[in-house]
BAROTOR-508829 format. One record per residue (C-alpha): residue number from 1; y, x, z. Coordinates in Angstrom, 1 decimal, padded with zeros to 4 digits. Layout:
BEGIN
(site NUM, (Y, X, Z));
...
END
This chain:
BEGIN
(site 1, (035.3, -023.5, -000.7));
(site 2, (037.5, -020.9, -002.5));
(site 3, (035.5, -018.0, -001.0));
(site 4, (032.2, -019.7, -002.0));
(site 5, (033.6, -020.0, -005.6));
(site 6, (034.6, -016.3, -005.7));
(site 7, (031.3, -015.2, -004.2));
(site 8, (029.0, -017.1, -006.5));
(site 9, (027.0, -013.9, -006.6));
(site 10, (027.0, -011.4, -003.7));
(site 11, (026.9, -007.7, -004.7));
(site 12, (026.9, -006.5, -001.0));
(site 13, (023.1, -006.9, -000.7));
(site 14, (022.5, -004.9, -003.9));
(site 15, (024.6, -002.2, -002.5));
(site 16, (022.9, -002.3, 000.9));
(site 17, (019.4, -002.2, -000.8));
(site 18, (020.4, 000.8, -002.9));
(site 19, (021.9, 002.6, 000.1));
(site 20, (018.8, 001.9, 002.2));
(site 21, (016.5, 004.0, -000.1));
(site 22, (018.9, 006.9, -000.3));
(site 23, (017.6, 009.9, 001.6));
(site 24, (020.2, 011.7, 003.8));
(site 25, (021.9, 014.5, 001.9));
(site 26, (020.9, 013.3, -001.6));
(site 27, (023.8, 012.6, -003.9));
(site 28, (026.1, 015.1, -002.1));
(site 29, (026.2, 017.1, -005.3));
(site 30, (028.2, 014.2, -006.8));
(site 31, (030.6, 013.9, -003.9));
(site 32, (031.3, 017.6, -003.9));
(site 33, (031.7, 018.0, -007.6));
(site 34, (035.0, 018.6, -009.3));
(site 35, (034.8, 015.6, -011.6));
(site 36, (034.2, 013.1, -008.7));
(site 37, (037.0, 014.7, -006.6));
(site 38, (039.5, 014.4, -009.5));
(site 39, (038.4, 010.8, -010.1));
(site 40, (038.8, 010.0, -006.5));
(site 41, (042.0, 011.9, -006.2));
(site 42, (045.3, 011.6, -008.1));
(site 43, (043.9, 011.7, -011.6));
(site 44, (041.9, 008.5, -011.5));
(site 45, (040.6, 007.1, -014.8));
(site 46, (037.0, 006.3, -015.8));
(site 47, (034.0, 008.3, -014.5));
(site 48, (030.8, 007.6, -016.4));
(site 49, (027.4, 008.5, -014.9));
(site 50, (024.7, 008.1, -017.5));
(site 51, (021.0, 008.9, -017.6));
(site 52, (017.4, 007.8, -018.5));
(site 53, (015.7, 004.9, -016.8));
(site 54, (014.8, 005.5, -013.1));
(site 55, (017.0, 008.5, -012.5));
(site 56, (018.7, 007.0, -009.5));
(site 57, (021.9, 005.7, -011.0));
(site 58, (022.1, 002.7, -008.6));
(site 59, (021.7, 004.9, -005.6));
(site 60, (024.5, 007.2, -006.8));
(site 61, (026.7, 004.1, -007.2));
(site 62, (026.0, 003.1, -003.6));
(site 63, (026.7, 006.7, -002.5));
(site 64, (030.1, 006.5, -004.2));
(site 65, (030.8, 003.1, -002.8));
(site 66, (030.1, 004.3, 000.8));
(site 67, (032.4, 007.3, 000.3));
(site 68, (035.3, 005.2, -001.2));
(site 69, (034.9, 002.6, 001.5));
(site 70, (035.6, 005.3, 004.1));
(site 71, (038.7, 006.3, 002.2));
(site 72, (040.0, 002.8, 001.9));
(site 73, (039.4, 002.1, 005.6));
(site 74, (042.0, 004.7, 006.4));
(site 75, (044.5, 003.7, 003.7));
(site 76, (045.9, 000.1, 003.9));
(site 77, (047.2, 000.3, 000.3));
(site 78, (043.9, 001.3, -001.2));
(site 79, (041.5, -001.3, -002.6));
(site 80, (037.8, -001.2, -003.5));
(site 81, (035.6, -003.7, -005.4));
(site 82, (032.2, -003.2, -007.0));
(site 83, (029.5, -005.1, -008.9));
(site 84, (025.9, -004.6, -009.6));
(site 85, (024.7, -006.0, -013.0));
(site 86, (021.0, -007.0, -012.6));
(site 87, (018.5, -007.8, -015.3));
(site 88, (016.5, -010.1, -013.0));
(site 89, (019.3, -012.6, -012.2));
(site 90, (021.2, -014.3, -015.0));
(site 91, (024.1, -015.0, -012.7));
(site 92, (024.7, -011.3, -012.4));
(site 93, (024.9, -010.9, -016.2));
(site 94, (028.1, -013.0, -016.6));
(site 95, (031.5, -011.6, -017.1));
(site 96, (033.1, -014.6, -015.4));
(site 97, (031.0, -014.0, -012.2));
(site 98, (031.9, -010.3, -012.2));
(site 99, (035.6, -011.1, -012.4));
(site 100, (035.4, -013.7, -009.7));
(site 101, (033.5, -011.2, -007.4));
(site 102, (036.1, -008.4, -008.0));
(site 103, (038.9, -010.8, -007.3));
(site 104, (037.3, -012.0, -004.1));
(site 105, (036.7, -008.5, -002.8));
(site 106, (040.1, -006.9, -003.3));
(site 107, (042.4, -008.8, -000.9));
(site 108, (040.6, -007.4, 002.1));
(site 109, (042.9, -004.8, 003.6));
(site 110, (044.0, -005.0, 007.3));
(site 111, (047.4, -006.4, 006.4));
(site 112, (046.1, -009.3, 004.4));
(site 113, (046.5, -012.7, 006.0));
(site 114, (044.5, -014.6, 003.5));
(site 115, (043.8, -015.1, -000.2));
(site 116, (046.7, -014.7, -002.6));
(site 117, (048.3, -018.1, -003.5));
(site 118, (047.5, -017.4, -007.2));
(site 119, (043.8, -017.4, -006.4));
(site 120, (043.9, -020.6, -004.5));
(site 121, (046.0, -022.2, -007.3));
(site 122, (043.5, -021.2, -009.9));
(site 123, (040.7, -022.7, -007.8));
(site 124, (042.5, -026.0, -007.5));
(site 125, (043.1, -026.2, -011.2));
(site 126, (039.6, -025.3, -012.2));
(site 127, (036.6, -025.3, -009.9));
(site 128, (038.0, -028.0, -007.6));
(site 129, (038.1, -030.5, -010.5));
(site 130, (034.8, -029.4, -012.1));
(site 131, (036.2, -027.0, -014.7));
(site 132, (035.3, -023.3, -015.3));
(site 133, (038.0, -020.7, -015.1));
(site 134, (038.8, -019.1, -018.5));
(site 135, (037.9, -015.4, -018.4));
(site 136, (041.2, -014.4, -019.9));
(site 137, (043.0, -016.1, -016.9));
(site 138, (040.7, -014.3, -014.5));
(site 139, (041.4, -010.9, -016.2));
(site 140, (045.2, -011.5, -015.8));
(site 141, (044.8, -012.5, -012.2));
(site 142, (042.6, -009.5, -011.4));
(site 143, (045.1, -007.1, -013.1));
(site 144, (047.9, -008.6, -011.0));
(site 145, (046.0, -008.1, -007.8));
(site 146, (045.2, -004.5, -008.7));
(site 147, (048.9, -003.8, -009.2));
(site 148, (049.5, -004.8, -005.6));
(site 149, (047.6, -001.7, -004.4));
(site 150, (048.8, 001.9, -004.6));
(site 151, (045.2, 003.0, -005.5));
(site 152, (042.3, 000.7, -006.7));
(site 153, (038.7, 001.7, -007.1));
(site 154, (036.3, -000.4, -009.2));
(site 155, (032.6, 000.6, -009.3));
(site 156, (030.3, -001.1, -011.8));
(site 157, (026.6, -000.3, -011.8));
(site 158, (024.0, -000.7, -014.6));
(site 159, (026.2, -001.7, -017.6));
(site 160, (023.1, -001.5, -019.7));
(site 161, (021.6, -004.5, -017.8));
(site 162, (024.4, -006.7, -019.1));
(site 163, (023.1, -008.7, -022.1));
(site 164, (023.6, -006.5, -025.2));
(site 165, (024.7, -009.5, -027.4));
(site 166, (027.8, -010.1, -025.3));
(site 167, (028.4, -006.6, -023.9));
(site 168, (031.2, -005.9, -026.3));
(site 169, (033.4, -008.2, -024.2));
(site 170, (032.7, -006.2, -021.0));
(site 171, (033.3, -002.9, -022.6));
(site 172, (036.6, -004.1, -024.2));
(site 173, (037.7, -005.3, -020.8));
(site 174, (037.1, -001.9, -019.2));
(site 175, (039.3, -000.4, -021.9));
(site 176, (042.0, -003.0, -021.5));
(site 177, (042.1, -002.6, -017.8));
(site 178, (042.4, 001.2, -018.1));
(site 179, (045.3, 001.0, -020.5));
(site 180, (047.1, -001.7, -018.5));
(site 181, (047.5, 000.5, -015.4));
(site 182, (049.4, 003.6, -014.8));
(site 183, (047.6, 006.9, -014.6));
(site 184, (046.2, 007.7, -011.2));
(site 185, (046.5, 004.2, -009.8));
(site 186, (043.1, 002.9, -011.0));
(site 187, (039.7, 004.7, -010.8));
(site 188, (036.7, 003.1, -012.4));
(site 189, (033.2, 004.4, -012.0));
(site 190, (030.4, 003.0, -014.2));
(site 191, (026.7, 003.8, -014.5));
(site 192, (024.4, 003.1, -017.4));
(site 193, (021.9, 004.4, -019.8));
(site 194, (023.4, 006.2, -022.8));
(site 195, (022.9, 003.2, -025.2));
(site 196, (024.7, 003.4, -028.5));
(site 197, (027.3, 000.7, -028.0));
(site 198, (028.1, 002.0, -024.5));
(site 199, (028.4, 005.6, -025.7));
(site 200, (030.7, 004.5, -028.5));
(site 201, (033.0, 002.7, -026.1));
(site 202, (033.0, 004.9, -023.0));
(site 203, (032.7, 008.4, -024.5));
(site 204, (036.3, 008.4, -025.8));
(site 205, (037.6, 006.4, -022.8));
(site 206, (036.1, 008.3, -019.9));
(site 207, (038.2, 011.0, -018.3));
(site 208, (035.0, 012.3, -016.7));
(site 209, (031.4, 011.9, -017.6));
(site 210, (028.2, 013.3, -016.0));
(site 211, (024.8, 013.4, -017.6));
(site 212, (022.1, 012.9, -015.0));
(site 213, (019.7, 015.5, -016.3));
(site 214, (016.6, 016.8, -014.6));
(site 215, (018.3, 020.1, -013.5));
(site 216, (020.9, 018.0, -011.5));
(site 217, (018.5, 015.4, -010.1));
(site 218, (015.5, 017.6, -009.2));
(site 219, (016.8, 018.8, -005.8));
(site 220, (017.3, 015.2, -004.8));
(site 221, (013.8, 014.3, -006.1));
(site 222, (012.3, 017.1, -004.0));
(site 223, (014.1, 015.8, -000.9));
(site 224, (012.8, 012.3, -001.7));
(site 225, (009.2, 013.4, -002.1));
(site 226, (009.3, 015.5, 001.1));
(site 227, (010.6, 012.5, 003.1));
(site 228, (008.0, 010.2, 001.6));
(site 229, (005.2, 012.6, 002.4));
(site 230, (006.4, 013.0, 006.0));
(site 231, (007.1, 009.3, 006.6));
(site 232, (004.6, 007.1, 004.8));
(site 233, (001.5, 006.3, 006.8));
(site 234, (-001.0, 006.9, 004.1));
(site 235, (000.0, 010.6, 003.8));
(site 236, (-000.5, 011.4, 007.5));
(site 237, (-004.1, 012.4, 006.9));
(site 238, (-003.1, 014.8, 004.1));
(site 239, (-003.0, 018.5, 005.0));
(site 240, (000.3, 020.4, 004.6));
(site 241, (-001.2, 022.4, 001.8));
(site 242, (-002.1, 019.3, -000.1));
(site 243, (001.4, 017.8, 000.5));
(site 244, (002.9, 021.0, -000.9));
(site 245, (000.7, 020.7, -004.0));
(site 246, (001.8, 017.1, -004.5));
(site 247, (005.5, 017.9, -004.0));
(site 248, (005.5, 020.8, -006.5));
(site 249, (003.6, 018.8, -009.1));
(site 250, (005.7, 015.7, -008.9));
(site 251, (009.0, 017.5, -009.0));
(site 252, (007.8, 019.7, -011.9));
(site 253, (006.6, 016.6, -013.9));
(site 254, (009.3, 014.1, -012.9));
(site 255, (011.8, 014.8, -015.7));
(site 256, (014.5, 013.5, -013.4));
(site 257, (012.8, 010.1, -012.8));
(site 258, (012.8, 008.8, -009.3));
(site 259, (011.0, 005.7, -010.5));
(site 260, (008.1, 007.7, -011.9));
(site 261, (007.8, 009.6, -008.7));
(site 262, (007.8, 006.4, -006.6));
(site 263, (005.0, 004.9, -008.6));
(site 264, (002.9, 008.0, -008.4));
(site 265, (003.4, 008.3, -004.7));
(site 266, (002.0, 004.8, -004.2));
(site 267, (-001.1, 005.8, -006.3));
(site 268, (-001.6, 009.1, -004.4));
(site 269, (-001.2, 007.4, -001.0));
(site 270, (-004.4, 005.3, -001.7));
(site 271, (-006.6, 008.4, -002.3));
(site 272, (-009.4, 008.7, 000.3));
(site 273, (-010.2, 012.4, 000.0));
(site 274, (-008.4, 015.6, -000.9));
(site 275, (-010.6, 015.9, -004.1));
(site 276, (-009.5, 012.4, -005.1));
(site 277, (-005.8, 013.3, -004.6));
(site 278, (-006.2, 016.5, -006.6));
(site 279, (-008.1, 014.7, -009.4));
(site 280, (-005.2, 012.1, -009.5));
(site 281, (-002.7, 015.0, -009.8));
(site 282, (-004.6, 016.4, -012.8));
(site 283, (-004.4, 013.0, -014.5));
(site 284, (-000.8, 012.1, -013.8));
(site 285, (000.6, 009.7, -016.3));
(site 286, (003.1, 011.4, -018.5));
(site 287, (005.8, 008.7, -018.5));
(site 288, (006.7, 005.3, -017.1));
(site 289, (004.8, 003.4, -019.8));
(site 290, (001.6, 005.2, -018.9));
(site 291, (002.2, 004.5, -015.2));
(site 292, (002.7, 000.8, -015.8));
(site 293, (-000.3, 000.6, -018.2));
(site 294, (-002.6, 002.2, -015.6));
(site 295, (-001.4, -000.2, -012.8));
(site 296, (-002.0, -003.3, -015.0));
(site 297, (-005.4, -002.0, -016.2));
(site 298, (-006.6, -001.6, -012.6));
(site 299, (-005.9, -005.3, -011.6));
(site 300, (-009.1, -007.2, -010.8));
(site 301, (-010.2, -009.6, -013.6));
(site 302, (-010.0, -012.7, -011.4));
(site 303, (-006.4, -011.9, -010.5));
(site 304, (-005.2, -011.1, -014.0));
(site 305, (-004.2, -014.7, -015.0));
(site 306, (-002.0, -015.1, -011.9));
(site 307, (-000.3, -011.8, -012.3));
(site 308, (000.2, -012.5, -016.0));
(site 309, (001.9, -015.8, -015.2));
(site 310, (003.9, -014.2, -012.4));
(site 311, (005.3, -011.6, -014.8));
(site 312, (006.6, -014.3, -017.1));
(site 313, (008.6, -015.8, -014.2));
(site 314, (009.8, -012.5, -012.9));
(site 315, (011.0, -011.4, -016.3));
(site 316, (012.7, -014.6, -017.5));
(site 317, (013.3, -017.2, -014.8));
(site 318, (016.8, -018.6, -014.6));
(site 319, (017.1, -017.2, -011.1));
(site 320, (014.8, -015.1, -009.0));
(site 321, (012.0, -017.2, -007.4));
(site 322, (011.0, -016.9, -003.8));
(site 323, (007.5, -015.6, -002.9));
(site 324, (006.5, -019.2, -002.0));
(site 325, (007.8, -020.6, -005.2));
(site 326, (006.0, -018.0, -007.3));
(site 327, (002.8, -018.5, -005.4));
(site 328, (002.9, -022.2, -006.4));
(site 329, (004.1, -021.6, -010.0));
(site 330, (001.5, -019.0, -010.7));
(site 331, (-001.4, -021.4, -010.2));
(site 332, (-000.1, -024.0, -012.7));
(site 333, (-002.2, -023.8, -015.8));
(site 334, (-000.4, -023.9, -019.2));
(site 335, (-002.1, -026.9, -020.8));
(site 336, (000.3, -029.2, -022.8));
(site 337, (-002.3, -032.0, -022.6));
(site 338, (-002.0, -032.1, -018.8));
(site 339, (001.2, -032.9, -016.9));
(site 340, (001.2, -033.8, -013.3));
(site 341, (-002.4, -035.0, -013.2));
(site 342, (-003.3, -033.1, -010.1));
(site 343, (-002.0, -035.1, -007.1));
(site 344, (-002.2, -032.1, -004.7));
(site 345, (000.3, -029.3, -004.4));
(site 346, (-001.6, -026.0, -004.9));
(site 347, (-000.6, -022.4, -004.2));
(site 348, (-002.2, -019.1, -003.8));
(site 349, (-004.2, -018.8, -000.5));
(site 350, (-002.2, -015.7, 000.4));
(site 351, (001.4, -015.7, -000.9));
(site 352, (001.7, -012.0, -000.1));
(site 353, (-001.2, -011.0, -002.4));
(site 354, (001.2, -010.9, -005.4));
(site 355, (003.0, -008.0, -003.6));
(site 356, (-000.2, -006.2, -002.6));
(site 357, (-001.9, -006.4, -006.1));
(site 358, (000.9, -004.5, -007.9));
(site 359, (003.6, -003.3, -005.4));
(site 360, (005.0, -000.8, -007.9));
(site 361, (005.8, -003.6, -010.3));
(site 362, (007.2, -006.3, -007.9));
(site 363, (009.7, -006.0, -005.1));
(site 364, (011.9, -008.3, -003.0));
(site 365, (015.3, -009.2, -004.2));
(site 366, (017.7, -008.7, -001.3));
(site 367, (020.8, -010.0, -003.0));
(site 368, (020.4, -013.6, -001.7));
(site 369, (018.2, -013.4, 001.3));
(site 370, (018.5, -012.0, 004.7));
(site 371, (015.7, -009.6, 005.6));
(site 372, (014.9, -011.7, 008.6));
(site 373, (014.0, -014.7, 006.4));
(site 374, (010.3, -015.8, 006.4));
(site 375, (008.5, -013.7, 003.7));
(site 376, (007.7, -016.8, 001.6));
(site 377, (011.5, -017.6, 001.4));
(site 378, (012.5, -014.1, 000.2));
(site 379, (013.2, -013.8, -003.5));
(site 380, (011.2, -011.5, -005.8));
(site 381, (012.1, -009.5, -008.9));
(site 382, (010.4, -006.9, -011.1));
(site 383, (010.8, -003.6, -009.4));
(site 384, (012.8, -002.0, -012.1));
(site 385, (014.4, -002.9, -015.5));
(site 386, (012.0, -000.5, -017.2));
(site 387, (009.1, -002.8, -016.1));
(site 388, (010.5, -005.7, -018.1));
(site 389, (011.2, -003.5, -021.0));
(site 390, (007.6, -002.3, -021.0));
(site 391, (006.2, -005.8, -020.7));
(site 392, (008.1, -007.2, -023.7));
(site 393, (007.6, -004.1, -025.9));
(site 394, (005.2, -003.5, -028.7));
(site 395, (003.9, -000.6, -026.7));
(site 396, (002.5, -003.0, -024.1));
(site 397, (000.8, -004.9, -026.9));
(site 398, (-001.5, -001.9, -027.5));
(site 399, (-004.6, -001.0, -025.5));
(site 400, (-006.0, -002.6, -022.4));
(site 401, (-002.7, -003.8, -021.0));
(site 402, (-002.0, -006.0, -024.0));
(site 403, (-003.1, -009.0, -022.0));
(site 404, (000.2, -008.7, -020.0));
(site 405, (002.6, -008.5, -022.9));
(site 406, (005.1, -011.3, -022.7));
(site 407, (007.9, -012.7, -024.8));
(site 408, (010.9, -014.9, -023.8));
(site 409, (009.8, -017.8, -026.0));
(site 410, (006.3, -017.9, -024.5));
(site 411, (007.8, -017.5, -021.0));
(site 412, (010.1, -020.4, -021.5));
(site 413, (007.3, -022.6, -022.7));
(site 414, (005.2, -021.7, -019.7));
(site 415, (008.1, -022.2, -017.2));
(site 416, (009.2, -025.4, -018.8));
(site 417, (005.7, -026.8, -018.7));
(site 418, (005.2, -025.8, -015.0));
(site 419, (008.5, -027.4, -014.0));
(site 420, (007.8, -030.6, -015.8));
(site 421, (004.3, -030.7, -014.3));
(site 422, (005.6, -030.2, -010.8));
(site 423, (008.2, -033.0, -011.2));
(site 424, (005.6, -035.4, -012.6));
(site 425, (003.2, -034.6, -009.8));
(site 426, (006.0, -035.3, -007.4));
(site 427, (006.5, -038.7, -009.0));
(site 428, (002.9, -039.5, -008.2));
(site 429, (003.3, -038.4, -004.6));
(site 430, (006.3, -040.6, -004.1));
(site 431, (010.0, -040.2, -003.6));
(site 432, (011.2, -037.5, -001.2));
(site 433, (014.8, -037.6, 000.1));
(site 434, (016.9, -034.7, -001.1));
(site 435, (017.5, -033.5, 002.5));
(site 436, (013.7, -032.9, 002.8));
(site 437, (013.6, -030.7, -000.4));
(site 438, (014.5, -027.1, 000.5));
(site 439, (016.3, -025.0, -002.2));
(site 440, (013.5, -022.5, -001.7));
(site 441, (010.8, -024.9, -002.8));
(site 442, (009.3, -024.9, -006.3));
(site 443, (010.1, -028.6, -006.6));
(site 444, (013.8, -027.9, -006.2));
(site 445, (013.6, -025.0, -008.8));
(site 446, (011.8, -027.4, -011.2));
(site 447, (014.4, -030.1, -010.9));
(site 448, (017.2, -027.6, -011.2));
(site 449, (015.9, -025.7, -014.2));
(site 450, (013.3, -027.6, -016.2));
(site 451, (015.9, -028.5, -018.8));
(site 452, (017.2, -024.9, -019.1));
(site 453, (013.7, -023.7, -020.1));
(site 454, (012.9, -026.7, -022.3));
(site 455, (016.2, -026.3, -024.2));
(site 456, (015.4, -022.7, -025.0));
(site 457, (012.3, -023.6, -026.9));
(site 458, (013.2, -027.1, -028.1));
(site 459, (012.8, -026.4, -031.8));
(site 460, (009.3, -024.9, -031.4));
(site 461, (008.0, -026.8, -028.4));
(site 462, (004.8, -028.8, -028.9));
(site 463, (005.2, -032.6, -029.0));
(site 464, (003.5, -033.2, -025.6));
(site 465, (006.1, -031.0, -023.9));
(site 466, (009.0, -033.0, -025.4));
(site 467, (007.2, -036.2, -024.4));
(site 468, (006.9, -034.9, -020.8));
(site 469, (010.7, -034.2, -020.8));
(site 470, (011.3, -037.8, -021.8));
(site 471, (009.1, -039.0, -018.9));
(site 472, (011.0, -036.9, -016.4));
(site 473, (014.4, -038.2, -017.7));
(site 474, (013.1, -041.7, -017.4));
(site 475, (012.0, -041.1, -013.8));
(site 476, (015.7, -041.1, -012.9));
(site 477, (016.0, -041.2, -009.1));
(site 478, (012.7, -039.4, -008.5));
(site 479, (014.0, -036.1, -009.9));
(site 480, (017.8, -036.7, -009.6));
(site 481, (017.5, -037.2, -005.8));
(site 482, (016.3, -033.6, -005.7));
(site 483, (019.0, -032.2, -008.1));
(site 484, (021.5, -034.0, -010.2));
(site 485, (023.1, -031.8, -013.0));
(site 486, (025.8, -034.4, -013.5));
(site 487, (026.8, -034.1, -009.8));
(site 488, (025.5, -030.8, -008.5));
(site 489, (027.9, -030.8, -005.6));
(site 490, (026.6, -034.2, -004.4));
(site 491, (029.9, -036.1, -004.5));
(site 492, (027.9, -039.3, -004.6));
(site 493, (025.6, -040.2, -001.6));
(site 494, (022.1, -038.9, -002.0));
(site 495, (019.5, -041.5, -002.7));
(site 496, (022.0, -044.1, -003.7));
(site 497, (019.9, -044.8, -006.8));
(site 498, (023.0, -045.2, -009.0));
(site 499, (022.3, -042.7, -011.8));
(site 500, (023.2, -042.7, -015.5));
(site 501, (020.3, -043.5, -017.9));
(site 502, (018.0, -041.0, -019.6));
(site 503, (020.1, -041.0, -022.9));
(site 504, (023.1, -039.9, -020.8));
(site 505, (021.3, -036.8, -019.4));
(site 506, (019.7, -035.8, -022.6));
(site 507, (023.1, -035.9, -024.3));
(site 508, (024.8, -034.1, -021.4));
(site 509, (022.1, -031.4, -021.4));
(site 510, (022.1, -031.0, -025.2));
(site 511, (018.4, -031.9, -025.5));
(site 512, (018.6, -033.0, -029.2));
(site 513, (014.9, -033.6, -029.7));
(site 514, (014.6, -035.7, -026.6));
(site 515, (017.7, -037.7, -027.7));
(site 516, (015.9, -038.4, -031.0));
(site 517, (012.8, -039.5, -029.2));
(site 518, (014.7, -041.9, -026.9));
(site 519, (016.8, -043.3, -029.8));
(site 520, (013.7, -043.6, -032.0));
(site 521, (012.4, -046.5, -029.9));
(site 522, (013.2, -050.2, -030.4));
(site 523, (016.9, -050.8, -030.5));
(site 524, (016.9, -052.9, -027.3));
(site 525, (015.2, -050.2, -025.3));
(site 526, (018.0, -047.7, -025.1));
(site 527, (021.7, -048.7, -024.8));
(site 528, (023.5, -045.7, -026.3));
(site 529, (026.8, -047.0, -024.8));
(site 530, (025.6, -047.6, -021.3));
(site 531, (028.5, -046.8, -018.9));
(site 532, (027.9, -044.4, -016.0));
(site 533, (028.2, -040.8, -015.0));
(site 534, (031.0, -038.2, -014.6));
(site 535, (031.9, -038.5, -018.3));
(site 536, (031.4, -042.3, -018.5));
(site 537, (028.8, -042.5, -021.3));
(site 538, (026.4, -040.4, -023.4));
(site 539, (028.9, -039.8, -026.2));
(site 540, (031.6, -038.5, -023.8));
(site 541, (029.0, -036.3, -022.1));
(site 542, (028.0, -034.7, -025.3));
(site 543, (031.6, -034.4, -026.5));
(site 544, (032.7, -032.9, -023.2));
(site 545, (029.9, -030.4, -023.1));
(site 546, (030.5, -029.4, -026.8));
(site 547, (027.1, -030.6, -028.0));
(site 548, (028.1, -031.2, -031.6));
(site 549, (024.7, -032.1, -033.1));
(site 550, (024.1, -034.6, -030.3));
(site 551, (027.5, -036.2, -030.9));
(site 552, (026.7, -036.6, -034.6));
(site 553, (023.3, -038.2, -033.7));
(site 554, (024.9, -040.6, -031.2));
(site 555, (027.6, -041.7, -033.7));
(site 556, (024.9, -042.3, -036.3));
(site 557, (023.0, -044.5, -033.8));
(site 558, (026.0, -046.7, -033.0));
(site 559, (027.8, -045.0, -030.2));
(site 560, (031.3, -046.4, -029.8));
(site 561, (033.8, -043.6, -030.4));
(site 562, (036.6, -045.3, -028.6));
(site 563, (034.7, -046.5, -025.5));
(site 564, (036.7, -046.1, -022.4));
(site 565, (035.7, -044.8, -019.0));
(site 566, (034.7, -041.6, -017.2));
(site 567, (036.7, -038.6, -016.1));
(site 568, (038.6, -038.1, -019.4));
(site 569, (039.0, -041.7, -020.7));
(site 570, (037.2, -041.4, -024.0));
(site 571, (035.1, -039.0, -026.1));
(site 572, (038.1, -037.5, -028.0));
(site 573, (039.9, -036.8, -024.8));
(site 574, (036.8, -035.3, -023.2));
(site 575, (036.2, -033.0, -026.2));
(site 576, (039.9, -032.0, -026.2));
(site 577, (040.1, -031.6, -022.5));
(site 578, (037.1, -029.2, -022.5));
(site 579, (038.4, -027.3, -025.5));
(site 580, (035.7, -028.2, -027.9));
(site 581, (037.6, -028.1, -031.2));
(site 582, (034.7, -028.6, -033.6));
(site 583, (033.7, -031.8, -031.7));
(site 584, (037.3, -033.0, -031.8));
(site 585, (037.3, -032.6, -035.6));
(site 586, (034.0, -034.5, -035.9));
(site 587, (035.3, -037.4, -033.8));
(site 588, (038.5, -037.6, -035.8));
(site 589, (036.6, -037.8, -039.1));
END
């Protein structure tokens, strides 16, 4: 249980995926360079690799990880931990999860007999009793573990994919960690784009920094192009002379972007004649925006709506969807007047068609799935952070590709609608025991995340969507048997039918509009003080979760502030126990 808590996200698959695309010999310039050798040697400190989108930063991170792993394997008092921030997975954008992962990786030297007692104690005082560990406590614990090694290496990839609004906390922690440890004992390698806040923080801190410019990257790009032309089946019919032309042109025009080269190789591979290939070379898109625009413009008109819906999910879903989930989600029409009316589960005829239509824009997410998994159970993501950036940009809103431009609010509306529709259709089909609902099904995703998407657009959502949310809450057992947010670990027997009422869940999940709709009915319809659930009643749930506006609403509608029950005893104790000071003040008033 402790290891599962520490490994809430697994960076090893991200590392393996990056290492798998590395061509032998590429990146050796980094390992042989003076800056890297000093960083790896006695000087330590921060080494910052920065460059434009698609220049191969993640592969270089994997190259360094592999090299340092070999060093640590021969030195029992050396430790290594790494983390890949990922735009496509919200769990990989949280400081708490990064700290947990680093803590979980470090006590893994040959002489270790198990996890440090301090780690087990922290688990018992937090996760084991349903609480989250405070990040300040995790920072102190990690620093203590680091001091147990003579040398510690920490490698963090893609700092720019950590949410900008909260990135200051991550950057401050890197500085704090560097200052807290003696020179030469800690080596931190980070990669990112040179964004202003990152530059301002790392430039004065980094002992070494390397700008990944074209003149450094081009030899590796040439090797990558050569291997691709030799190995990909579509290029076997190309003459050696034509391959040389392609190689020279792509390297000359790449501007240090592996990503641009990969997309163009896919386009060139489909050419049927030498003349077609040469014509394509003459019309090479100048940058990634132009590449993405061309790919989207070439999608068949009948396929456009499914790809457009899929892009919303791939860019903004709470967790990466499986291919099977996306194949079902993509066929759900966004119509707020229709919820769950179709009694049959539909999906695309060929789940793999999403990958074949635009393979340069979509790829498999290997972080959570073994490659031996059935294809429909493997998770998907946008192929690169730059794809999402293009889709949400004003640039995408211009020209023929404007149809595919997306926004977070519109995506949350579409996703919330699709999840509510799926649950309501499930209610028509009849109850399914939780054991029969796989976590890779779209029904499970819908039950797990509908309230996340709905909450994001609560203030602007059309009335029918809020009404549908009320219907789902009032289904009770029908959706809670699939996933119960009040008891995600299933401490109560599945299918027992003993669940709190709708007002409890709307208060617990901070769905203010839904609370108002429920409480706006006749007084005898909703019992605001109904006892049940982890917290005991709706007021305690709202207080414990820090949902101040819902607490105020419940008090106005007759909630008993001193009602006893639940894990904490009463609402004031729940708010205080969870550290929600503003709610404590409200209850005392």
